[in-house]
C-alpha positions as CSV (number, residue, x, y, z in Angstrom):
1,X,-5.3,-11.5,-10.5
2,X,-2.6,-10.3,-8.2
3,X,0.5,-12.0,-7.0
4,X,0.3,-13.2,-3.4
5,X,1.2,-10.8,-0.6
6,X,3.8,-12.5,1.6
7,X,2.3,-13.1,5.1
8,X,-0.9,-11.3,4.3
9,X,-2.6,-13.0,7.2
10,X,-0.5,-10.8,9.5
11,X,-3.0,-8.0,8.6
12,X,-5.9,-10.1,10.0
13,X,-9.3,-10.8,8.4
14,X,-8.8,-8.0,5.8
15,X,-6.2,-10.2,4.0
16,X,-9.1,-12.3,2.7
17,X,-10.0,-9.5,0.3
18,X,-8.4,-8.9,-3.1
19,X,-9.9,-5.6,-4.1
20,X,-9.7,-2.1,-2.7
21,X,-13.5,-1.9,-2.8
22,X,-13.8,-4.9,-0.5
23,X,-11.1,-3.5,1.8
24,X,-13.1,-0.3,2.0
25,X,-16.3,-2.1,2.8
26,X,-14.5,-4.0,5.5
27,X,-13.1,-0.7,7.0
28,X,-16.6,0.4,7.8
29,X,-16.9,-2.6,10.2
30,X,-13.7,-2.3,12.2
31,X,-12.0,0.2,14.6
32,X,-8.6,0.8,16.2
33,X,-5.7,-1.5,15.4
34,X,-7.8,-3.6,13.1
35,X,-8.8,-0.6,11.1
36,X,-5.1,0.6,11.0
37,X,-4.1,-2.9,9.7
38,X,-6.9,-2.8,7.1
39,X,-5.7,0.7,5.9
40,X,-2.1,-0.5,5.5
41,X,-3.2,-3.7,3.8
42,X,-5.3,-1.6,1.4
43,X,-2.2,0.4,0.4
44,X,-0.1,-2.8,0.0
45,X,-2.9,-4.5,-2.0
46,X,-3.1,-1.5,-4.4
47,X,0.6,-1.7,-5.3
48,X,0.3,-5.4,-5.8
49,X,-2.4,-4.7,-8.4
50,X,0.2,-2.8,-10.5
51,X,1.4,-4.2,-13.9
52,X,5.0,-5.3,-13.7
53,X,7.5,-4.2,-16.4
54,X,11.0,-2.9,-17.1
55,X,10.0,0.7,-17.9
56,X,9.9,3.8,-15.8
57,X,6.3,4.3,-16.7
58,X,5.5,0.9,-15.1
59,X,6.9,2.2,-11.8
60,X,5.1,5.6,-12.2
61,X,1.8,3.9,-12.9
62,X,2.3,1.7,-9.8
63,X,2.9,4.9,-7.7
64,X,-0.2,6.4,-9.3
65,X,-2.2,3.3,-8.1
66,X,-0.8,3.8,-4.6
67,X,-1.7,7.5,-4.7
68,X,-5.3,6.7,-5.8
69,X,-5.6,4.1,-3.0
70,X,-4.5,6.7,-0.5
71,X,-7.3,9.0,-1.6
72,X,-9.9,6.3,-1.5
73,X,-8.9,5.0,1.9
74,X,-8.7,8.6,3.4
75,X,-12.2,9.3,2.1
76,X,-13.5,6.0,3.4
77,X,-12.1,6.9,6.8
78,X,-13.5,10.5,6.7
79,X,-10.0,11.9,6.6
80,X,-9.4,11.0,10.2
81,X,-5.9,11.4,11.6
82,X,-5.0,7.7,12.1
83,X,-5.9,7.0,8.5
84,X,-4.1,9.9,6.9
85,X,-1.0,9.2,9.0
86,X,-0.8,5.6,7.8
87,X,-1.6,6.3,4.1
88,X,0.7,9.3,4.0
89,X,3.6,7.4,5.6
90,X,3.3,4.5,3.2
91,X,3.0,6.8,0.1
92,X,5.8,9.1,1.2
93,X,8.2,6.2,1.7
94,X,7.4,4.7,-1.7
95,X,7.7,8.1,-3.4
96,X,10.9,9.0,-1.6
97,X,12.5,5.7,-2.5
98,X,11.4,6.0,-6.2
99,X,12.8,9.5,-6.4
100,X,16.1,8.7,-4.6
101,X,16.6,5.5,-6.7
102,X,16.1,7.4,-10.0
103,X,19.0,8.6,-12.1
104,X,17.2,10.5,-15.0
105,X,17.3,8.8,-18.3
106,X,19.4,5.8,-17.1
107,X,18.1,4.2,-13.9
108,X,14.8,3.9,-12.0
109,X,13.4,1.4,-9.4
110,X,11.3,-1.5,-10.5
111,X,7.8,-2.0,-9.4
112,X,9.0,-4.9,-7.3
113,X,11.4,-2.7,-5.5
114,X,8.7,-0.2,-4.7
115,X,6.5,-3.0,-3.5
116,X,9.2,-4.1,-1.1
117,X,9.3,-0.6,0.4
118,X,5.5,-0.4,0.7
119,X,5.4,-3.9,2.3
120,X,8.1,-2.9,4.8
121,X,6.2,0.3,5.7
122,X,2.8,-1.3,5.8
123,X,3.9,-4.1,8.1
124,X,4.5,-1.6,10.8
125,X,0.7,-1.5,11.1
126,X,0.0,-5.3,10.8
127,X,-1.7,-7.0,13.6
128,X,1.1,-9.6,13.9
129,X,4.2,-7.5,14.1
130,X,7.7,-8.9,14.9
131,X,9.6,-6.0,16.3
């Protein structure tokens, strides 16, 4: 079971799903902005599935889950430009944050902090966006 995603309904009907497999099935039925929102939600959902913990390995495993979700979503969307742009931006921001927040052997970001970055980036593609 995952923790709840704040304002998940902003992503539309896809927010009813709680597995990447279901998000991918849903992706086959939608287009345009709804597909973009579903892709972003899939990335956000994947990081929410990560185990929380105080160790650097916990954060690295969360980033691994995000990377695997990117691959699965890109494949599901036939590596189309809109999909790869969305997944790449979300993954890049999470990885950049994790790298910049790490001081080797002493400090690293928590999974929750990475989730916050992913959430902020993914929400740019939500159907209900306050800009």
